N, C-alpha and C positions, 0 to 999 in steps of 0.2 A: 520397516520392511527391509531396508538395506542391511541392517545389522543381522537380522535373521538369515537373509540370503547369504551373507558372507560366512556366517557360521555353518550354514548348510553346505556350501560349496567346499569349504575346508574339511568338513566331515566326509564328504564324498571323496576328496583328495586322499584323506587318511585311509579310507576303505580301499581305494584303488591301489594305494601303496601296499597295504597289508595283503591284498589279494594277488599282488604281482602283475597287475594289468600293465600293458605296454603303453596305452594312451588313455587319457581322460579328456573327453570333449564335453564341455558343460553348456548345453543348449537350454537356456532359461525360457520358461513359458511353453505352453502347449500350442501356441499359435505361430511357432517358427518351425520351419522344415529346412533341412540341408538340401542344397540344390547345386548343380554343376552344369556347365555348358560343354565340358570336355570329358567327363566321366560317363560311361555307359550307365544309364539309370536302371539298375537291376539290383536284386538282393546282394548285399556285400559291397556296394560301391564305396561306402565310407572306409571299410576295412582295406580295400584295394588302394584307395587314396592314401591312407595312413602308412601302409607298407612301403610306399614309394618315397616317403620322407627320408632324407639323409639321416644316417645314424647320429651325426653330430647336431641335428636339429632337435632341441629339447622342447620348444614351445613355439606356438604361432597363434595368430588371431584371424578370425573370419569376419568379414564385413557383414552388416545386416542390410538387407534391401527390403523396403516396404512394397507390398503388393496389395491391391484391393480394387482395382478397376474391373468391373464385371465384363465378361466376354460379350462382345456385341451380338453374336448369334444367339447366345442364351438370353440376352436382354430382349431381342426381337421375338424369340420363342415364348417369352414370358407373357406376352400380350394375348397368346392363344391358349395358354395352359395355366395350371394353378401356380401361384407365385408365392415367393417368400415375402413377408411383410416388410422386412428391413432392407433387402437388397434388390427387390423387384426382379429377381432371377429365380428360375426353377431350381429345385434342389439338384446339385451336381457335386462331383468330387471337387475338392478345393482347388486342385491344380487346373481343372477344366473350367471352373466358374470364374476364378479371379486371375485372368491372364494379363491384366494391365498392371504394370509395375513401374516404379520410378526408374529412370535411366541408370544403368550400372555405374556410369561415370559419376553421377550425382551421389549415389550410395557410397562410393569408394573415396569421395573427396575428403581430404584432410579437414578435420574439425567439424564435419557434418553431423557426426553422431558418436556416442560413446557406448552404444549398446552392442558391443562386439561379442563374438563367441570365442572363448579361450579354449585352446587345445594344448595339452602338455603331456610329457612323459612323467608320470607321477613320481618316480624315483629321483628325478632331476629338478622337480619343482619345490621351492621352499614353502610357498603358500600361494593362495590365489584370491583374487576378488572375483565376483560373479562375471566380470567382463574383462579381466586382465590377469594373466598368470605371472608369478614372480619367480625368477630363477635364482639359484644360489649365488651366481656371479653377478646378479643385478643387471643382466643384459636386457635390452628392449626386445620384445618378441616381434618378429616380422609379420606383416600381413600376407596372407595367401592372395594371389590375384583373384579378383571377384568373379572372373569367368571360370576359374578352376574349382572353387568351392565358396559357397556363401550360405548365410542363413536367411531364408526368405520369410519375412514377417507378414502374415496375412492379417492386415489391420481390421478386417471385417469379420474375422473368425468368430467373435463372440456375439455378433448382432443377433444371431438366431436365438440367443438366450433371453431376448426381450429386455425388460428393465434390469434383470440381473446380469446381463451379458455385456453391455457396453463398457469399453475402456475409456478412461479420461486421459488425454494427453495434454501436457502443459504447453501453452503458447504455440502449438502447431497442430493443425487438424490433419492427422495422418490418413484420414479416410476421404479427404477432399479429392474428387475425381481428377482434377487438373494435374495432380502429381503423377498420375499413372499414364505416362505417354509412351511407354515401351512395351511391346508384346513379349511374353516369355514363352 
């Protein structure tokens, strides 16, 4: 999987270079969504965020934050309405249903995770891994502050798929409710 993903992201980088794109943001997985505490959440928020990057900034990384705690009000309402078999919550938009997240400070802690989201100006990137862009000058990409932009990983997004949906995580139960102590 890692080899295929690396080939895929570099293919995307080559296409972005050929098309003359200003930025490539590689969000792996359909269970991650870009999120911000400081940007107005409306169409074009990523484009506005990227336009404000300094011209000399070629690449950066976004932290990943796990979310999966079910909203308490939805959980309470589930006792009186039809429920989802896996989350015990009524069907709702993902942002409304899974409002419990790990604390931002934990998600941004050094060494906590390597599932970052790379962003790069294609013409200035030599190549990239699925989680780490490489510049021509081999500089280390800075992290964007987690409150400004992050990738929220909805760890329960696949549970609705039944036996075909669950994800397996090595040595760490990302769906354990005790991890989600902060409301988003």
